[in-house]
N, C-alpha and C positions, 0 to 999 in steps of 0.2 A: 595455594589457592588455585582451583581449577579455572580454566579460561571460560567455561560456560556457566559459571555461578552467577545467579542474578543478585542484584543489590540487596533485595529482601532476604535472600538466603544468607548472604554475607553478614547482614545485620543480625539475623537470627543466630548465626554461629557465634557472633561476638557477645550476644546477650544471654545465650543459653536457652532462648526461647525455642520451642519446636514448632509453633504454629505461625511463625512470621514475626516480624519486628514491629514494635510500636512506632508510630509516626515520628516521635521525637528521636528514636534510635536511628532511623534512616536519615533524618536531617543532620544528626550529629556525625554520622559516618560520611555523608556527602560533604559536610563542611571540612572534615579531616582530609578527605581526598582532594579538596580544592587546592591544597598546597602543591600538588603534583600536576595539575592540569596544564601548566606552561612548560613542563619538562620536555625537551625535544627528544624524539625517538627516530631512529633510522629504519625505514621499512623497505624490504626488497621483495619483489614478486619474481621468482626464478622460474623461467619457462623450461629450462633444461640445462644440462651441462655437457661439455665435450672436452676430451683430453686429446691434445695434438702435440706433436713435437715441434721444435722451433722451425725446422725446415718447412713444415706444412704451414705454420703460422705466417712465415715470411712470404710464402707463395700465394697468400690470400690477397685478392684485390676486389674492386667494385664488381658486384655481381656474383662473387664466389658464394657457394653454399656451404655452410658449416652444419653438419648433421648433429642434432642434439640427442640426448638419451631418453627423450619422452616421445610418446606417440600423440597424434592428434586426438583431442578429447580427453587426454589424461590430465589429472589434477596437477596444478602447479603448486610449488611450495611458497609459503609466505613467511618471511623472517622479520622479526622485530629485534633490533640491536643484535644481529647475527644469531638469533635463537629461533629455531623453527617453532612457530606458534599456530599455524593453520595451513590448510590446503584450500585451494579455490579454483575458480574458472575465470578465464579471460572473457570480458564483456566489452561491448562498444557502447560508449555513452556520448551521444551526439557525434563529434568527430574525433574523439579521444578513446584510447584504450583504458580499461579499468579492470578491477579484479573483484569478484564477489566471493566471499568466504563460504565454503560448503562444509568445512569440518574444522573444529578447534582441536588442536593437538594438546593433550594433557601430558603432564610430566611422565616421562618414560614410555609414552605411547607412540614412539617413532618407529615406523616399519617401512 
């Protein structure tokens, strides 16, 4: 199932309808999905990566700068349970950092 499929499209695919799902189909699918609503998932927003040797790692201290493989403004990777599912941008929400998804990664669409 693609990550950007709407619930109505999912329901239409299940019922064979081409013009959208009947309301009872959507309710049935929503009820079936309710069983997984409480399943915990691990989400990571990766700003970038760096490869260093142990000597460099041991030489790091407060104030050290570790250069990452991304440029300013470049999309970050969003992983769910260690699987790349989206790309996004860092945003500030009040006094915290957040991530907004700008692209959903479909199976095999990793570049």
